[in-house]
N, C-alpha and C positions, 0 to 999 in steps of 0.2 A: 503491502500499501501507500509511505515510502517511497518507493521509486516512481509509483504513478505517480506520484503528488512535484515527482522532482523534474519529470516526463512536464506535466503541466505549467511550470517555472517555464520551463526551458522550453518549452512552446512558444506560452505568455511572453518572455522576454526576448524572444528571437523572429516573432514576427515584425514587427519593424523593419528588420533586418532583412528579411525574407521577401518583403512584399515589394525592392525595384526588381528584385531577379522571377519573382514571379508576372508582374504586368509586364515585364517582356517578353517571358512564352506565353501570355493571353496574348499582347500587344498583332498577334499575325490574324489567329483565330476569331476574337472577338471584339478588339479595339475599333478596327478598322469599320464596322458594321453602327456599333452600338456602343457608344465612350461609357465606360466606367466612371460613376464616381468618387474623388478620394477616400471617401471612409467609407463605399462600400467595397471601396482596393481594402483598405485597409478588416475589413472585416474577414475578405474573402481569403486577404492572408494567413489571419487571428484562423479563420475554419481548416483552411489547408493543412496552420500547424498542428494543431488542437488533432486533425486527422490523423497524421504523420502520426505523436505521440501516444495513442491511440493506439496505433497500429506497433507501435516499436512493446506498451505495454501488453498485448496480446502473444509478445511476442516471448517478451519474460516470463506470462501467465502470472500477469496483476490485474489485471483488467478489471477495475474501478472508476466507476463516471465520477464518483462523488470527488476524489481526489486530485485526481486529473483536472476538473474545473474549476477548482478549489485553487489550486496551482497556478490553473493561468490568471485567473484573477490576480496572485500576488506577481505572477512575473510582468503582468497588464501594469496595473496600479503603484508596485512596491518601488521603484525608481526613482518617479513623481513622489511616492511617501519621502524618500529619501532626502530628493533635494528639498522638498516642505521644510523638515525636516534640519539638514544643517543651516538652511540658510533663517532660519528661526533666534530672535535677540533672544540673547540671556540676562535680566538683568546684575547691574551693578553696583553689588551694592556696597562697596568697599569707598564712596562716591556720598 
């Protein structure tokens, strides 16, 4: 179950990096006729990364949907939350 969670985190974290490659692959097939909006492309790349993570999870023998989805949420929003945490202002008690 932990391996499935880690695969979900990797899928969520890697989706923005996979998006340009997926867009290039789809350019010759779909994008000539009907252009895809950027938000749709982000969702599609996340879905493909999750599908790949689910296939790997089935190969490893621990296919659980809940840890995979929770890991994807952590992978997508984790970097943003870390940036917000680092940017917070700490009070100066010395002055």
